[in-house]
C-alpha positions in Angstrom: -12.2 4.7 33.9 -9.6 6.8 32.3 -8.0 6.9 35.6 -7.3 3.5 35.0 -6.5 3.2 31.8 -4.1 5.3 32.4 -2.9 3.9 35.4 -2.7 -0.2 33.7 -0.4 2.4 30.5 2.0 4.0 33.0 2.5 0.5 34.8 2.4 -1.1 31.0 5.1 1.4 30.2 6.7 1.1 33.0 7.6 -2.8 33.1 8.9 -2.0 29.0 11.2 0.2 30.5 12.2 -1.6 33.1 13.0 -4.9 30.9 14.7 -3.4 28.2 17.3 -1.4 30.9 17.4 -4.7 32.2 18.4 -6.3 29.2 21.3 -3.0 28.5 22.4 -3.5 32.3 23.2 -8.0 31.9 24.6 -7.6 28.3 26.3 -4.4 30.3 27.5 -7.0 33.4 28.1 -9.9 30.9 30.8 -7.6 28.3 32.3 -6.0 32.1 33.3 -9.7 33.0 34.6 -10.8 29.8 36.3 -8.4 29.8 38.2 -8.3 33.6 38.1 -12.0 33.6 40.8 -11.6 30.4 42.7 -9.2 31.6 43.1 -11.3 34.7 43.8 -14.5 32.4 46.9 -12.1 30.3 48.4 -10.5 34.2 48.4 -14.4 35.1 50.2 -15.2 31.8 52.6 -13.0 32.1 53.3 -13.2 35.6 53.4 -17.0 35.6 54.5 -18.7 32.3 56.5 -15.6 31.0 58.6 -15.2 34.0 59.5 -16.0 36.9 56.8 -16.5 39.1 56.7 -14.2 42.4 57.5 -14.6 45.5 53.3 -14.0 46.2 50.2 -14.6 44.5 47.6 -11.7 43.2 44.5 -13.5 44.2 42.5 -11.6 42.2 43.8 -13.3 39.7 41.1 -15.6 41.4 39.1 -13.9 41.8 38.1 -12.8 38.9 39.6 -15.4 36.1 40.4 -18.7 38.1 37.9 -19.7 40.1 35.5 -19.3 37.0 37.4 -20.7 34.7 38.6 -24.0 36.8 34.8 -23.7 39.6 38.3 -24.3 42.0 37.5 -23.3 45.6 40.8 -23.5 47.4 41.9 -20.7 46.9 39.1 -18.9 49.5 39.5 -22.1 51.7 42.2 -20.7 54.2 40.6 -17.5 54.4 37.3 -19.0 56.1 39.1 -21.9 58.0 41.2 -19.1 59.6 38.3 -17.0 60.5 36.6 -20.0 62.6 39.8 -19.1 65.0 39.8 -15.5 65.2 38.5 -13.8 68.6 38.0 -10.4 68.0 40.5 -8.9 69.0 44.1 -7.6 66.9 45.5 -9.8 64.5 49.7 -10.4 63.9 49.6 -11.7 60.5 53.1 -13.4 59.5 54.0 -13.0 55.5 50.7 -11.8 54.1 51.4 -11.8 50.5 49.0 -9.5 47.9 46.4 -9.4 51.7 43.5 -10.6 50.2 42.8 -12.0 53.5 43.7 -9.9 55.6 41.1 -7.7 53.8 37.9 -9.7 52.9 38.0 -12.2 55.5 40.6 -11.1 58.7 40.0 -7.2 58.5 35.7 -7.7 59.6 36.1 -9.7 62.9 39.3 -8.2 64.0 39.7 -4.3 65.7 43.1 -4.3 63.3 45.5 -6.9 61.7 49.0 -6.1 61.4 50.0 -7.8 57.9 54.0 -8.0 57.0 56.3 -9.6 54.0 59.4 -9.4 53.1 58.7 -9.1 49.7 58.1 -5.6 48.9 56.9 -6.6 45.4 53.6 -8.0 47.1 53.5 -5.2 49.9 53.2 -2.8 46.8 50.5 -5.4 45.6 48.8 -4.9 49.0 48.4 -1.8 49.4 47.3 -0.9 45.8 44.8 -3.7 45.8 43.8 -4.6 49.6 43.7 -1.6 52.1 41.2 -1.2 54.4 40.8 1.0 57.1 42.3 -1.0 60.0 45.0 -3.6 58.1 48.1 -2.3 58.4 50.7 -3.9 56.1 55.3 -3.3 57.1 57.5 -4.8 55.3 59.4 -7.3 57.9 61.5 -10.3 57.0 59.8 -13.1 60.5 62.7 -14.9 61.0 65.0 -11.8 62.4 62.5 -8.9 63.1 58.9 -10.3 64.1 56.3 -7.4 64.7 56.1 -6.9 68.7 52.7 -7.5 70.6 51.0 -10.2 71.9 48.4 -10.7 70.1 44.7 -13.2 70.5 46.0 -13.9 66.5 48.7 -14.8 64.6 47.5 -16.4 61.0 50.1 -18.3 59.1 49.2 -18.7 55.7 50.6 -20.2 52.4 53.8 -18.9 54.0 55.9 -21.9 56.0 56.6 -23.8 53.3 59.1 -21.2 52.3 61.0 -21.7 55.1 63.5 -24.1 56.3 62.8 -26.7 59.6 64.9 -25.1 61.5 64.0 -20.8 60.8 59.7 -22.9 61.1 61.7 -24.2 64.7 63.0 -20.7 65.1 59.7 -18.6 63.9 57.3 -20.9 66.1 59.2 -19.7 68.7 59.1 -16.4 68.0 55.1 -17.0 67.8 54.1 -17.9 71.4 56.1 -15.1 72.8 53.8 -12.8 70.6 50.3 -14.8 71.4 48.8 -13.9 74.0 47.4 -17.0 77.0 45.1 -19.5 74.9 45.8 -17.5 72.3 45.5 -19.1 68.4 48.0 -20.2 65.8 45.9 -20.6 61.9 47.4 -22.0 58.8 47.3 -23.1 55.8 50.3 -24.9 53.6 50.1 -28.0 50.8 51.8 -31.5 50.9 54.4 -32.2 48.1 54.1 -33.9 45.0 54.1 -37.3 45.1 57.5 -37.4 42.7 59.1 -35.5 45.7 59.6 -32.1 43.4 58.2 -28.8 44.7 55.3 -27.1 43.2 57.7 -24.2 42.8 61.4 -23.3 43.5 60.8 -20.7 46.2 59.7 -23.8 48.7 62.1 -25.0 51.6 60.4 -27.6 52.8 57.2 -28.7 51.6 55.6 -31.7 54.2 54.9 -34.6 53.5 52.0 -36.1 54.7 49.8 -33.8 58.1 50.7 -36.2 60.3 54.4 -34.5 59.4 53.0 -30.6 60.1 51.7 -32.2 63.2 54.2 -33.3 64.2 56.0 -30.1 63.3 53.5 -28.2 65.7 52.9 -29.9 68.6 56.0 -28.8 70.6 55.1 -26.0 70.7 51.5 -26.3 71.8 49.3 -28.2 74.5 46.4 -28.2 71.1 47.2 -28.8 67.9 44.3 -30.0 65.0 45.6 -30.7 61.6 43.0 -32.0 58.4 43.4 -31.8 55.1 41.1 -31.3 51.8 42.3 -33.2 48.3 42.0 -31.3 44.7 43.3 -32.2 41.5 46.5 -30.2 41.5 47.0 -29.6 45.1 46.5 -31.3 48.4 45.9 -29.0 51.5 47.2 -28.9 55.2 45.2 -26.3 57.4 46.1 -26.6 61.2 45.1 -24.4 64.1 47.9 -24.8 67.1 46.6 -22.8 71.0 47.4 -23.5 74.9 43.3 -23.2 74.7 40.5 -24.2 73.0 40.5 -25.0 69.5 38.0 -24.2 66.8 35.5 -27.7 67.3 37.0 -28.9 69.6 34.4 -29.9 72.7 34.2 -26.8 74.7 34.5 -24.7 71.8 32.0 -21.3 72.4 30.9 -21.4 69.2 30.0 -25.2 68.7 27.0 -27.7 70.2 27.8 -31.0 69.0 27.3 -34.0 69.6 28.7 -37.7 69.1 26.5 -41.3 69.0 
């Protein structure tokens, strides 16, 4: 009987201690969330309100502040949709920005990710916040100095709008030279505002519609898919382009489907 009572007391004591610790840990998490959100809110205000907006966006601001504040998941879409096309080999990422997607979406399903940008401040952010063993960040202007090699996947996210139509066509020619047979180009861009104004002043060409982007890609690839998502403040365009099989096409190995 004494052993049973002692056991009950021990269990009851453990539960009380665990409950107290749980309260403390939850309070610690709550304080931490508030602090880190406030810090990234201040960083956002500094970079995008007080200063001339930078060429790249630090997606830790999305992760720790904007997503929780706005409930808007669009910033995650490009990493998800781009990952659907990955073949598991080496990846060339053009105009990588802060490198968030390279580390948190592409690296885990690829042997190596070579990410380039011509904005040295973006590369500084990428190396400081989004390094990984199989991710390499290098300086390169893809108009004149695109990294060499042949890749099963090339990614061009949130950057095609930073170039003129002529530059885009020239870059697509260089991309085709670096894609292996049936390799896939994936990317993201956005539709111009209804009044025709640009979202930020660094954009050279914002697309008028998914058909506009489709027409730019089809001269270079046999198979092109452009699809859109629409949010209150942004109309997004995503694309897959290849001379081989695209995600969700009838011959895509990763999908079984039927239509009636």
